[in-house]
Structures are given as structure tokens and as C-alpha cells.
C-alpha positions as CSV (number, residue, x, y, z in Angstrom):
1,X,1.4,-15.9,-3.1
2,X,2.8,-12.5,-3.9
3,X,3.7,-9.8,-1.5
4,X,0.9,-7.5,-2.5
5,X,-1.7,-10.3,-2.0
6,X,-0.4,-10.9,1.4
7,X,-0.5,-7.2,2.3
8,X,-4.1,-6.9,1.0
9,X,-5.3,-9.9,3.0
10,X,-3.6,-8.7,6.2
11,X,-5.0,-5.2,5.8
12,X,-8.4,-6.7,5.2
13,X,-8.3,-8.8,8.3
14,X,-7.0,-5.9,10.3
15,X,-9.9,-3.8,9.1
16,X,-12.3,-6.6,9.9
17,X,-11.0,-6.6,13.5
18,X,-11.6,-2.8,13.5
19,X,-15.2,-3.3,12.5
20,X,-15.7,-5.7,15.4
21,X,-14.0,-3.4,17.9
22,X,-15.9,-0.3,16.7
23,X,-19.2,-2.2,16.9
24,X,-18.4,-3.1,20.5
25,X,-17.6,0.6,21.3
26,X,-20.9,1.6,19.7
27,X,-19.4,4.0,17.2
28,X,-21.6,5.5,14.5
29,X,-22.9,3.0,11.9
30,X,-21.5,5.0,9.0
31,X,-17.9,4.5,10.3
32,X,-18.6,0.8,10.8
33,X,-20.1,0.4,7.3
34,X,-17.2,2.2,5.7
35,X,-14.6,0.0,7.5
36,X,-16.6,-3.1,6.6
37,X,-16.7,-2.2,2.9
38,X,-12.9,-1.4,2.9
39,X,-12.3,-4.7,4.6
40,X,-14.2,-6.7,2.1
41,X,-12.6,-4.9,-0.9
42,X,-9.1,-5.6,0.5
43,X,-9.9,-9.3,1.1
44,X,-11.5,-9.8,-2.3
45,X,-8.6,-8.1,-4.1
46,X,-6.1,-10.2,-2.2
47,X,-7.9,-13.4,-3.1
48,X,-8.3,-12.4,-6.7
49,X,-4.5,-11.8,-6.9
50,X,-3.8,-15.2,-5.4
51,X,-6.1,-16.8,-8.0
52,X,-4.4,-14.9,-10.8
53,X,-7.6,-13.3,-12.0
54,X,-6.4,-9.7,-11.2
55,X,-2.8,-8.9,-11.8
């Protein structure tokens, strides 16, 4: 596992927690959707780097 992969996964999980928190606080759906998309992108990029598909 490389350092960048670890950072991407940690940031993705952090953003996923933000999505849950913002949903509980009843913030606008646009903010929640944007955080959700960013979270998924970070997690996918981290996993792809671990698998060696994206370098």
C-alpha cells in the first residue's frame, strides 16, 4: 500500500462520515450529494492505486 492510496482512502472515509453527519443535521441535499460523490471518488481512486490499475 502506498502513501497516496492510504491518504485517498482515509479522506474518502472521512467524507463518508461527513455525509452521514450532514444528513443527520438535515443540511441541503446538494451539499450531501457533493460530499457523497467526492467520498466515492476518493475511495475508488485509493482502491485502484492499491490494485495497481491506476498509478
